[in-house]
C-alpha distance (Angstrom), angle and dihedral (degrees) to the residues before:
residue distance angle dihedral
X1 . . .
X2 3.76 . .
X3 3.74 133.9 .
X4 3.78 116.5 -113.7
X5 3.78 113.8 -97.9
X6 3.79 93.2 -150.0
X7 3.80 96.1 69.3
X8 3.77 110.3 134.2
X9 3.80 117.1 -127.5
X10 3.77 109.3 -95.2
X11 3.81 92.9 20.8
X12 3.82 104.0 160.8
X13 3.79 90.4 -150.7
X14 3.78 95.9 54.0
X15 3.73 118.3 104.2
X16 3.74 144.7 84.2
X17 3.74 134.9 -56.9
X18 3.75 116.7 -56.1
X19 3.76 123.4 -137.2
X20 3.81 90.6 -106.4
X21 3.77 117.6 131.3
X22 3.78 121.0 -143.6
X23 3.81 88.3 -106.1
X24 3.81 90.8 54.4
X25 3.81 90.5 50.5
X26 3.80 89.2 53.7
X27 3.82 92.2 46.7
X28 3.81 92.0 51.6
X29 3.81 93.0 47.4
X30 3.82 97.6 41.1
X31 3.80 96.3 97.3
X32 3.80 94.4 35.8
X33 3.81 100.4 60.5
X34 3.79 108.1 144.1
X35 3.79 105.2 -176.8
X36 3.81 87.5 -108.6
X37 3.80 137.4 63.4
X38 3.80 95.6 -27.4
X39 3.80 90.1 52.6
X40 3.81 91.0 48.3
X41 3.80 91.6 52.0
X42 3.81 89.5 47.6
X43 3.81 95.4 46.7
X44 3.80 103.7 34.4
X45 3.80 110.2 8.5
X46 3.81 90.1 -114.4
X47 3.80 115.7 154.1
X48 3.82 118.7 -167.4
X49 3.78 134.7 171.9
X50 3.81 87.0 -89.0
X51 3.81 96.8 54.6
X52 3.81 100.7 79.6
X53 3.83 94.6 44.5
X54 3.83 90.3 49.9
X55 3.80 90.9 49.0
X56 3.81 89.8 47.9
X57 3.80 91.1 53.7
X58 3.79 90.1 48.1
X59 3.80 91.6 50.4
X60 3.82 91.2 49.7
X61 3.81 91.8 48.2
X62 3.80 91.7 49.8
X63 3.80 90.9 48.1
X64 3.82 90.6 49.4
X65 3.81 88.4 52.5
X66 3.81 90.8 53.2
X67 3.80 93.0 -108.7
X68 3.80 94.4 130.3
X69 3.80 97.5 156.0
X70 3.82 91.0 55.0
X71 3.80 91.1 44.5
X72 3.81 89.3 53.1
X73 3.82 91.3 51.7
X74 3.80 90.8 50.0
X75 3.81 87.8 51.6
X76 3.81 86.8 55.5
X77 3.82 88.2 54.3
X78 3.82 88.7 50.4
X79 3.81 89.4 56.0
X80 3.81 89.3 48.0
X81 3.82 91.5 50.5
X82 3.81 93.3 46.9
X83 3.80 91.5 49.6
X84 3.81 92.9 46.8
X85 3.82 91.1 46.9
X86 3.79 123.2 -158.4
X87 3.78 113.1 -30.4
X88 3.80 139.1 162.3
X89 3.80 121.9 -111.4
X90 3.79 110.6 -56.9
X91 3.82 115.5 -118.5
X92 3.78 109.1 -118.6
X93 3.83 93.2 6.8
X94 3.80 94.6 151.3
X95 3.78 95.6 31.7
X96 3.79 93.9 55.2
X97 3.79 94.1 53.4
């Protein structure tokens, strides 16, 4: 797994792997399923080029709503997704949790 080389200096979402487990990622995303990339990460572990931007929008929306603690947890998922890099659905994603 490699870090993206197109991270802008000062990017608040740049950084290494968080200590989140796959189960914690699913727990954080459970109520934020969107029918798109967030739902695919939740359901299958898939991370695409659209996952981090969708999570960033979610984090911003939560912050705008005054839900800072949730926004911070979504930012942790962003770090997880960046560290994991793009990947196809993970075999046994739900079963291994």
